[in-house]
N, C-alpha and C positions, 0 to 999 in steps of 0.2 A: 504494500498498500504505500501511498505516498501523497505528498501535499501540492496544490495548486492556487492559483488565484487570476484573474489577467483586469486587469479595467475594461469600464463603461465607457469613460472618460479622461481624460489625463486635467480637467479640473480639480477644482475642490470647494468645500463648502465650510471650509473653518481655515486657519491661520498655522494650521498646522504644515509640515514638508512631508506628502504624499512618496511614500516607497517606490511607487511607479509613478514618473509626473513627466516624464521626457520621451519624447517620438522615437528616439535614438534604442529606447528600452523598449520597443514593443517587436512583435514577428512581424515582417511586411504584410504576410497577408491577414492579417486579424489587426483591423484600426481599432481605437480605443474609441469604440460604441457599442450600443447596447447591444446591436447586431453581429459586432466583432467580438466583443466579449462572449456570446450565444457560442459563436462558429466556432470558435477558438475550445469551450465547453462542450460541445457535442463531437468535433474530433478528436480531442481528447480521451472521452469516452469511448468514444470508437476504438481507437487505439489499444484501451484497458482490455476490452471486451475480446479483441483479436488476440492478446498475449498470454498464452495459458500460463506461464509464471508469474504473472500479475493478479492479485483476489480486487482490486478496488484504487479509488481515491478519494481525499476528502478534499473539501474549498475552506482554504484556510482565510477566517477573517472575513465571513460571508455576511457575518454581523456586525461588523465594525464600520458603524455611519457615525458621524458626524453627531458625537451625544453631547455635548458640550456647548452648542452653539455656535451660527457662523463667526463669531468676535475670539473664540476661544483659540491660544497657542498651545494648547497643549490636548487640542483634539483626537482625531484619527489618522494616523499614519497610513489606512488601509482605504479610507472612506470613498475612494472613486474607483475599490475592488471590488467594496460590496456586491453581497446581490438584491440590497435595496438604493434607491436613488437616493439623492438629496433631498425627497420632499416624503421620504419613507416608502414607497411604492416598490412592488417586488419588481426588480428588471426580467427581461427574457429571459437570460440564460437560465433562471429557474426551474423553468420550463424541462433542462434537458435532464434534471434529474426524474422527473413523472415519465418519459418515453422510454 
């Protein structure tokens, strides 16, 4: 098993630097968009299901939204990789877990 995450945006919702915040940190085929995050996760799930020696993966920081407000300097550095957007609504990538 392994851990993963991927951004749905390179933006932020607080004044805490994000772990992934630059275009150069992305895989070219997966943009930092809700659709890119979902495509990344779907491909990863497909790869895991094809590998007999792998039993699964977990999504790191899926709940780490900006919990202290948009002015916080000690908020969440994973907020743009969470499975909830900046309005606390589920992002499309969450659907991959139901497929």
